[in-house]
C-alpha positions as CSV (number, residue, x, y, z in Angstrom):
1,M,47.9,-96.9,50.8
2,Y,48.0,-95.0,54.0
3,L,45.7,-91.9,54.1
4,P,46.5,-88.7,56.3
5,S,42.7,-89.4,57.5
6,K,43.9,-92.3,59.6
7,F,46.4,-90.6,61.8
8,I,44.0,-87.2,62.3
9,K,41.8,-87.6,64.8
10,P,38.2,-86.6,64.0
11,K,37.9,-84.0,66.4
12,F,41.0,-82.0,64.5
13,I,39.7,-82.4,61.0
14,V,37.5,-79.3,61.5
15,P,40.2,-76.9,62.8
16,I,42.9,-78.1,60.5
17,S,40.0,-77.5,57.5
18,F,39.6,-73.9,58.8
19,F,43.5,-73.1,59.2
20,L,44.0,-74.3,55.5
21,I,41.2,-72.3,54.6
22,L,42.5,-69.0,56.0
23,I,46.0,-70.1,54.5
24,I,44.6,-70.6,50.9
25,Y,42.7,-67.1,51.2
26,F,45.6,-65.0,52.6
27,I,47.6,-66.5,49.9
28,S,45.0,-66.0,46.9
29,A,43.4,-63.1,48.2
30,P,46.0,-60.7,46.4
31,L,45.5,-62.4,43.2
32,F,42.0,-62.0,43.5
33,R,42.3,-58.5,44.5
34,N,44.8,-57.5,41.6
35,A,42.5,-59.1,39.0
36,F,39.8,-57.2,40.2
37,V,41.5,-54.1,40.1
38,Y,42.8,-54.8,37.0
39,F,39.4,-55.8,35.5
40,Y,37.8,-52.5,36.8
41,S,40.6,-49.8,36.0
42,N,41.4,-51.6,32.2
43,I,37.5,-53.1,31.0
44,I,34.9,-51.1,33.3
45,V,36.8,-47.3,33.5
46,S,38.1,-48.0,29.9
47,K,34.4,-48.4,28.7
48,T,33.4,-45.4,30.6
49,R,36.0,-43.2,28.9
50,V,35.3,-44.5,25.9
51,F,31.6,-43.6,26.5
52,K,32.7,-40.1,27.1
53,K,34.8,-39.8,24.3
54,I,32.0,-40.8,22.1
55,D,29.7,-38.1,23.7
56,A,32.4,-35.7,23.1
57,L,32.6,-36.4,19.8
58,K,28.8,-36.0,19.2
59,A,28.9,-33.0,20.9
60,E,31.9,-31.6,18.4
61,N,29.7,-33.0,15.6
62,I,26.7,-30.8,16.5
63,R,28.9,-28.0,16.6
64,L,30.3,-28.4,13.4
65,L,26.6,-29.1,11.7
66,L,25.6,-25.6,13.3
67,E,28.8,-24.1,12.0
68,N,28.6,-25.3,8.4
69,K,24.9,-24.2,8.7
70,R,25.7,-20.6,9.5
71,F,28.5,-20.7,7.1
72,N,26.0,-21.6,4.4
73,D,23.3,-19.3,5.8
74,L,26.2,-16.5,5.0
75,I,26.9,-17.6,1.9
76,Q,23.1,-17.5,0.9
77,E,22.6,-14.2,2.4
78,N,25.4,-12.9,0.7
79,K,24.3,-14.0,-2.8
80,K,20.8,-12.4,-2.2
81,L,22.6,-9.0,-0.8
82,K,24.6,-9.2,-4.3
83,K,21.3,-9.8,-6.2
84,L,19.8,-7.0,-4.2
85,L,22.8,-4.4,-4.8
86,N,22.5,-5.1,-8.6
87,F,19.1,-4.6,-8.4
88,Q,19.3,-1.4,-6.8
89,K,22.0,0.0,-9.6
90,Q,19.7,-1.3,-12.5
91,H,16.6,0.7,-10.8
92,N,18.7,3.4,-9.9
93,I,17.1,3.4,-6.4
94,E,18.2,3.6,-2.8
95,I,17.7,0.3,-0.8
96,I,17.9,0.6,3.1
97,P,17.8,-3.1,5.0
98,L,15.5,-3.1,8.0
99,N,15.5,-5.6,10.6
100,V,12.2,-7.3,11.9
101,V,11.7,-6.4,15.3
102,S,8.1,-8.3,15.8
103,I,5.0,-9.5,14.2
104,V,1.6,-7.3,14.9
105,P,-0.1,-9.9,17.1
106,S,-3.5,-9.9,15.3
107,R,-5.7,-12.7,13.6
108,F,-6.9,-9.8,11.3
109,R,-3.7,-8.1,10.3
110,K,-0.7,-9.2,8.6
111,A,2.2,-6.7,9.8
112,I,5.4,-6.5,11.0
113,I,7.4,-4.0,13.0
114,V,10.9,-3.0,11.7
115,D,13.5,-1.2,13.8
116,G,14.0,2.3,11.5
117,G,11.7,5.3,11.2
118,E,12.2,8.9,10.8
119,N,15.5,8.6,12.4
120,I,16.8,7.5,8.9
121,G,14.5,8.6,6.5
122,I,11.4,6.2,6.4
123,K,8.3,7.5,4.9
124,K,4.8,6.4,4.7
125,D,3.6,4.2,1.8
126,I,7.7,3.3,0.2
127,P,7.7,-0.2,-0.9
128,I,9.4,-3.2,1.2
129,L,11.0,-5.9,-0.9
130,D,12.1,-9.3,0.8
131,D,15.6,-10.5,0.4
132,N,14.7,-11.9,-2.9
133,G,13.9,-8.5,-4.4
134,F,10.0,-9.1,-4.5
135,M,7.3,-6.7,-2.9
136,A,6.7,-7.9,0.8
137,G,4.4,-4.9,1.5
138,K,4.8,-1.1,2.2
139,V,5.2,1.2,5.0
140,S,2.0,2.1,7.1
141,K,3.0,4.1,10.3
142,V,6.2,5.6,10.5
143,Y,7.6,6.5,14.2
144,Y,10.9,7.9,15.1
145,D,12.9,4.8,15.3
146,Y,10.5,2.4,14.0
147,S,8.0,1.7,11.5
148,E,4.9,-0.8,10.9
149,I,4.9,-2.7,7.5
150,T,1.7,-3.9,6.3
151,L,2.2,-7.0,4.2
152,V,1.0,-8.1,1.1
153,N,-1.5,-10.5,2.3
154,D,-3.2,-8.1,5.2
155,P,-6.7,-7.3,4.0
156,D,-5.7,-3.5,4.2
157,F,-2.8,-3.7,1.8
158,Y,-3.6,-2.5,-1.8
159,I,-1.5,-1.1,-4.5
160,T,-2.1,-0.4,-8.3
161,V,-0.6,-3.1,-10.3
162,K,0.2,-3.9,-13.8
163,I,-0.7,-7.2,-15.5
164,N,0.7,-7.2,-19.4
165,D,-0.9,-3.8,-20.3
166,N,-3.6,-3.9,-18.0
167,L,-3.8,-1.7,-14.8
168,G,-5.7,-2.8,-12.0
169,L,-5.9,-2.7,-8.3
170,L,-4.2,-5.7,-5.7
171,R,-5.6,-6.3,-2.5
172,G,-4.5,-8.6,0.5
173,T,-6.8,-11.0,1.3
174,L,-5.7,-12.5,4.7
175,G,-5.2,-15.5,3.0
176,D,-2.4,-17.2,1.2
177,D,-3.4,-15.5,-2.4
178,L,-4.3,-11.7,-3.5
179,K,-6.6,-10.4,-5.7
180,V,-6.7,-8.0,-8.7
181,F,-9.7,-5.4,-9.1
182,Y,-10.9,-3.5,-12.1
183,I,-9.7,-5.2,-14.9
184,D,-12.1,-5.3,-17.6
185,N,-13.6,-8.6,-18.9
186,K,-11.8,-10.1,-22.0
187,A,-8.6,-8.5,-20.9
188,N,-5.4,-10.1,-21.9
189,V,-4.6,-11.7,-18.7
190,K,-4.1,-15.4,-17.8
191,S,-2.3,-17.8,-15.6
192,G,1.0,-17.5,-15.1
193,D,1.3,-13.8,-16.2
194,E,3.5,-11.8,-13.9
195,V,2.0,-8.9,-11.8
196,L,4.0,-5.7,-11.1
197,A,3.2,-3.3,-8.6
198,L,3.8,0.4,-9.6
199,S,5.6,2.7,-6.8
200,Y,4.8,5.9,-7.7
201,N,7.2,7.1,-4.8
202,T,10.3,5.9,-6.5
203,H,8.7,5.6,-10.2
204,S,9.8,1.6,-10.2
205,E,7.9,-1.4,-10.8
206,F,8.3,-4.3,-8.5
207,T,7.1,-8.0,-8.9
208,V,4.2,-9.0,-6.1
209,G,3.6,-12.4,-7.9
210,K,1.6,-14.6,-10.7
211,V,-1.4,-14.7,-11.8
212,K,-2.9,-18.2,-10.5
213,E,-6.3,-17.7,-11.9
214,A,-7.9,-15.4,-14.2
215,K,-11.3,-15.4,-15.7
216,D,-14.5,-13.5,-16.7
217,S,-17.0,-12.4,-14.3
218,Q,-20.6,-12.9,-14.7
219,N,-22.1,-10.6,-12.2
220,S,-19.6,-7.6,-13.0
221,F,-17.4,-6.1,-15.9
222,F,-14.2,-6.8,-14.5
223,M,-12.3,-10.3,-14.7
224,D,-12.1,-12.2,-11.4
225,I,-8.3,-12.5,-11.2
226,T,-6.7,-14.7,-8.2
227,V,-2.8,-13.6,-7.7
228,K,-0.1,-15.8,-5.7
229,P,2.7,-13.8,-4.1
230,S,6.3,-14.2,-5.0
231,S,7.2,-13.3,-0.8
232,K,7.0,-15.5,1.8
233,P,3.8,-14.8,4.4
234,Y,6.1,-13.5,6.7
235,P,9.7,-12.1,6.2
236,H,12.4,-14.3,8.0
237,K,14.7,-11.5,9.5
238,T,15.1,-8.5,7.1
239,V,13.3,-6.6,4.6
240,F,14.5,-3.8,2.5
241,A,13.1,-0.5,2.2
242,V,13.1,1.3,-1.2
243,R,13.3,5.1,-1.2
């Protein structure tokens, strides 16, 4: 057998090898280039597009979740407004919605500012209800186009209340609970009894809360009565004035 190397002188091996490599490179380079372009465009770019599509779907999902929540909030708000309208008809009173503008910034006060005053007929001491019809406070200061509402858990809040057939004075405590004073020991008051605020301006009664604890006092003629308010510590965004 004859090998090509026998006919090629050693000094020509390197140039010929280099020449063969160049020929192979020029023949195969387009194939490698096309393979790379195909891989990049179909694998890398496609993967990037998939990630972008996933991000877009995530954003759309968040939008739909927010829209669904807003829709559910509108349904709940509509139900509450219907409830208040029925409440208004039953009690033959006028209810005025007021938007909460801000909270009074004080550690020793529980009060809010609303966007209505003398311009819409708001007067001092009229009751303020939350969106469930529970008493949330009363008007303490009235200006032309805004008012200050003292909430039930403010230490300056007070109102006459009725528990069963017993009259007392309910006051805020700056805490989570309220206190009722001036109901005689041994009176018919027990835990779970409804506490009704008496509004002499509107001649109506509004639920303030329920008795949390009631016990005879050893150092007084009057019972020690703690009340859990039905309204939230701070109304969310709207309260309702009763006149």
